[in-house]
C-alpha positions in Angstrom: -15.7 0.7 -36.9 -14.6 -2.0 -39.4 -12.2 -4.7 -38.5 -9.7 -3.2 -41.0 -9.9 0.2 -39.3 -9.5 -1.4 -35.9 -6.4 -3.3 -37.0 -5.0 -0.1 -38.6 -5.5 1.8 -35.4 -3.8 -1.0 -33.4 -0.8 -1.0 -35.7 -0.3 2.8 -35.5 2.8 3.8 -33.6 2.2 5.2 -30.1 2.2 9.0 -30.1 5.4 10.5 -28.6 5.1 11.5 -24.9 4.5 15.2 -24.2 7.5 17.4 -23.3 6.9 17.2 -19.5 6.8 13.4 -19.7 9.9 13.3 -21.9 11.7 15.4 -19.4 10.6 13.2 -16.5 11.8 10.1 -18.4 15.2 11.7 -18.9 15.4 12.6 -15.2 14.8 9.0 -14.3 17.8 8.0 -16.4 19.9 10.7 -14.9 19.0 10.5 -11.2 18.0 6.8 -10.7 20.1 4.6 -13.1 21.1 5.1 -16.7 20.6 1.4 -17.4 16.9 1.7 -16.8 16.5 3.4 -20.2 17.8 0.2 -21.8 15.2 -2.0 -20.2 12.4 -3.3 -22.5 9.3 -1.1 -22.4 11.0 1.7 -20.5 8.7 4.5 -21.8 5.6 2.4 -21.9 6.0 1.0 -18.4 6.8 4.3 -16.7 4.4 6.6 -18.7 1.4 6.2 -16.5 3.2 6.1 -13.2 5.2 9.2 -14.1 2.1 11.1 -15.1 0.6 10.1 -11.7 3.7 11.2 -9.8 3.9 14.5 -11.7 0.2 15.2 -11.0 0.8 14.4 -7.3 3.7 16.9 -7.1 1.5 19.5 -8.8 -1.1 19.0 -6.1 1.4 19.0 -3.3 2.9 22.4 -4.3 -0.6 23.8 -4.9 -1.5 22.9 -1.3 1.3 25.1 0.1 -0.3 28.1 2.0 0.7 31.7 1.2 2.4 33.6 0.0 2.8 35.4 3.4 5.0 38.5 3.9 8.0 37.8 6.0 9.5 41.0 7.4 9.8 43.0 10.6 6.3 44.4 10.3 4.9 40.8 9.9 7.0 39.7 12.9 5.2 42.3 15.0 1.7 41.7 13.7 1.4 38.2 12.3 1.3 35.5 15.1 2.7 32.9 12.7 5.7 34.9 11.6 6.3 35.9 15.2 6.4 32.2 16.1 8.8 31.4 13.3 11.6 33.6 14.5 13.0 34.4 18.0 13.6 38.0 17.1 13.0 40.3 14.1 16.8 40.4 13.6 16.7 36.7 12.9 14.7 37.4 9.7 17.6 39.6 8.5 20.1 36.9 9.4 18.1 34.3 7.4 18.0 36.5 4.4 21.6 37.6 4.6 23.1 34.1 5.1 20.9 32.4 2.5 23.1 31.4 -0.5 19.9 31.0 -2.6 18.9 34.6 -1.9 22.4 35.9 -2.6 22.6 34.1 -5.9 19.2 35.3 -6.8 20.0 39.0 -6.0 23.2 38.7 -8.1 21.1 38.0 -11.2 19.8 40.9 -13.4 16.3 39.3 -13.3 16.0 40.1 -9.6 15.5 43.7 -10.5 12.2 43.0 -12.3 10.1 43.4 -9.1 10.2 45.0 -5.7 9.4 41.7 -4.2 10.3 38.1 -4.8 8.8 34.8 -3.8 10.2 31.6 -2.4 9.2 28.6 -0.3 10.0 29.1 3.3 10.9 26.0 5.4 11.8 25.6 9.0 11.9 22.7 11.5 9.5 22.8 14.4 11.1 22.3 17.8 9.7 22.0 21.3 11.4 22.2 24.7 10.2 21.9 28.3 10.9 24.6 30.8 9.8 26.0 34.2 8.2 29.4 33.9 5.7 31.9 35.4 2.0 31.6 34.8 -1.0 33.6 35.9 -3.9 31.5 37.2 -6.7 33.9 38.1 -5.2 36.6 40.2 -2.3 34.4 41.4 1.0 34.3 39.6 2.8 31.0 40.1 6.5 30.2 39.6 8.1 27.1 38.3 5.1 26.0 36.3 6.0 23.2 33.8 5.7 24.6 30.3 6.1 23.4 26.7 7.7 26.0 24.4 7.4 26.0 20.6 10.2 27.4 18.5 11.6 26.9 15.0 15.1 26.3 13.6 16.9 25.9 10.3 14.8 28.7 8.6 15.6 28.7 4.9 14.2 30.0 1.5 14.0 27.8 -1.6 13.5 28.7 -5.2 13.5 32.5 -5.0 12.0 34.2 -8.1 10.3 37.5 -9.0 7.5 35.5 -10.5 5.4 33.3 -8.3 4.7 30.9 -11.2 8.5 30.4 -11.6 8.8 29.5 -7.9 5.9 27.1 -8.1 7.4 25.5 -11.3 10.8 25.1 -9.6 9.2 23.6 -6.5 7.2 21.0 -8.6 10.5 20.0 -10.2 12.2 19.7 -6.9 9.3 17.6 -5.5 9.6 15.2 -8.4 13.4 15.0 -8.1 13.0 14.3 -4.4 10.9 11.2 -5.2 13.6 10.0 -7.6 16.4 10.6 -5.1 14.4 8.6 -2.5 14.1 5.6 -4.9 17.8 5.9 -5.8 18.7 5.8 -2.1 16.7 2.5 -2.0 18.8 1.2 -4.8 22.0 2.1 -3.0 20.9 0.1 0.0 20.2 -2.9 -2.3 23.7 -2.5 -3.9 25.4 -2.4 -0.6 23.5 -5.4 0.5 24.6 -7.3 -2.6 28.2 -6.4 -2.0 28.0 -7.5 1.6 26.4 -10.8 0.6 29.2 -11.4 -2.0 31.8 -10.9 0.7 30.0 -13.2 3.1 29.8 -15.9 0.4 33.5 -15.6 -0.3 34.4 -15.9 3.4 32.1 -18.8 3.9 33.5 -20.7 0.9 37.0 -20.1 2.1 36.0 -21.4 5.6 34.4 -24.5 4.0 37.6 -25.2 2.1 39.5 -25.3 5.3 36.9 -27.6 7.0 36.9 -29.9 4.0 40.7 -30.4 4.3 40.6 -31.0 8.0 37.9 -32.6 10.2 34.7 -31.9 8.2 31.9 -33.5 10.1 29.0 -31.5 11.6 30.8 -28.1 11.3 31.1 -28.7 7.5 27.4 -29.5 7.2 26.4 -26.4 9.1 28.7 -24.3 6.9 27.3 -25.8 3.8 23.7 -25.0 4.8 24.8 -21.4 5.7 26.5 -21.0 2.3 23.3 -22.2 0.5 21.3 -19.6 2.4 23.8 -16.9 1.5 23.7 -17.9 -2.1 19.9 -17.8 -2.2 19.9 -14.3 -0.6 22.5 -13.1 -3.1 20.6 -14.4 -6.1 17.4 -12.8 -4.8 19.2 -9.4 -4.3 20.9 -9.6 -7.7 17.6 -10.4 -9.4 15.9 -7.4 -7.7 18.6 -5.2 -9.3 18.0 -6.3 -12.8 16.8 -3.4 -15.0 13.4 -5.0 -15.8 12.7 -5.6 -12.1 13.9 -2.2 -11.1 11.5 -0.8 -13.7 8.6 -2.6 -12.1 9.6 -1.5 -8.6 10.0 2.1 -9.8 6.6 2.1 -11.5 4.9 0.8 -8.3 6.7 3.4 -6.2 5.6 6.2 -8.5 2.0 5.1 -8.3 2.1 5.6 -4.5 4.4 8.7 -3.9 2.5 9.7 -0.7 4.7 7.5 1.5 7.9 9.3 0.4 6.6 12.9 0.1 3.6 14.4 1.8 2.2 17.3 3.7 0.7 16.9 7.2 -1.5 19.7 8.6 -0.5 21.0 12.1 -2.7 23.0 14.5 -1.1 24.4 17.7 -2.0 27.2 20.1 0.7 29.4 21.6 1.1 32.7 23.3 3.4 35.5 22.3 6.3 33.8 24.2 5.8 30.6 22.3 4.3 28.7 25.3 1.9 26.0 24.1 -1.6 26.5 25.3 -4.7 24.3 25.2 -6.8 25.1 22.1 -9.7 27.3 23.1 -8.0 28.5 26.2 -9.3 31.9 27.6 -6.1 33.8 26.8 -6.1 37.0 24.8 -2.4 36.6 24.1 -2.8 33.1 22.6 -3.2 32.4 18.9 -3.9 29.2 17.1 -1.4 28.6 14.3 -2.1 26.4 11.4 0.5 25.2 8.9 1.5 22.1 7.0 4.7 20.1 7.6 6.5 18.5 4.7 8.0 15.0 5.0 10.6 14.4 2.3 13.5 12.1 1.7 15.5 12.9 4.9 12.3 12.0 6.8 12.5 15.1 8.9 9.5 17.3 9.2 9.7 20.9 7.9 7.1 23.6 8.1 6.6 24.6 4.5 4.8 27.6 3.0 5.1 30.2 0.3 6.7 33.6 1.3 7.0 37.0 -0.2 10.1 39.0 0.5 11.0 42.6 -0.1 14.0 42.8 -2.5 15.4 46.0 -0.8 15.1 44.4 2.6 16.9 41.3 1.3 19.7 43.4 -0.2 20.1 45.3 3.1 20.3 42.1 5.0 22.9 40.6 2.7 25.0 43.7 3.0 24.6 43.7 6.8 25.6 40.1 7.2 28.6 40.6 4.8 29.7 43.5 6.9 29.4 41.5 10.0 31.5 38.7 8.5 34.1 41.2 7.3 34.4 42.7 10.8 34.7 39.3 12.3 37.5 38.4 9.9 39.3 41.7 10.8 39.1 40.9 14.5 
């Protein structure tokens, strides 16, 4: 390649980002801070990190197991579904009370298929109890046991098309990353306001000391004010758009700390009592599932689910009828 061609290639304007990246850049301005878009090199600095974060979210959603059927038949036959709900009626209660499911069923597109897909999430809980246990031919009472159960069962991004659900989950995963960073900014802003108040109070205190005794107390107050001023300058500098841009780029290059899946393996019997893996118990099953850590830092079992539309409709009507009866009473 000639020197002239190399120079011409160098001077060519950078190609516009692809639609997915453009959308991601727009979401940064909407969810993090609109002023970031005014920072020099906004698109150039965030292009690579955003592509990395989007790819990470794609892989995260692709790693979700399923879809598994969640219904009364599965409750009776699938050990995992049996562990997820205390009773089969709880499946109906989850479907009937889910605002996401009710909104989805109210849309004409919900009639395109007999089934729909969603991400199922629930929080794993454990409690200790005293129960009965058979050891050989002897049944013992008051045996310490650890019981597995789940709470907060919910469905996210319901859709007749699995691809649409996956697309929605990828978007939610990326937005979760941005919300986590925005929460970090809020902490910095609160810290800055607190430091400003502390500086004002300390200056007023020094004014009083200067007009009275002064002495050692004034010297101590002066040093404290200098420390507060330095902290305030450091905090204010960190909130400058160009520094926020660098911090966001570094954060997006390592999204694992804010959003990740952790594999879980646990063996339980049909009553939810935790057993040792490999225990000689025909009623025990080893469950394997991932737990999602997101911005609220709480662990949630996460997997893809398939739900019968007719069963969901019946559950919604049943819960609505229960609520109506309760209001009448």
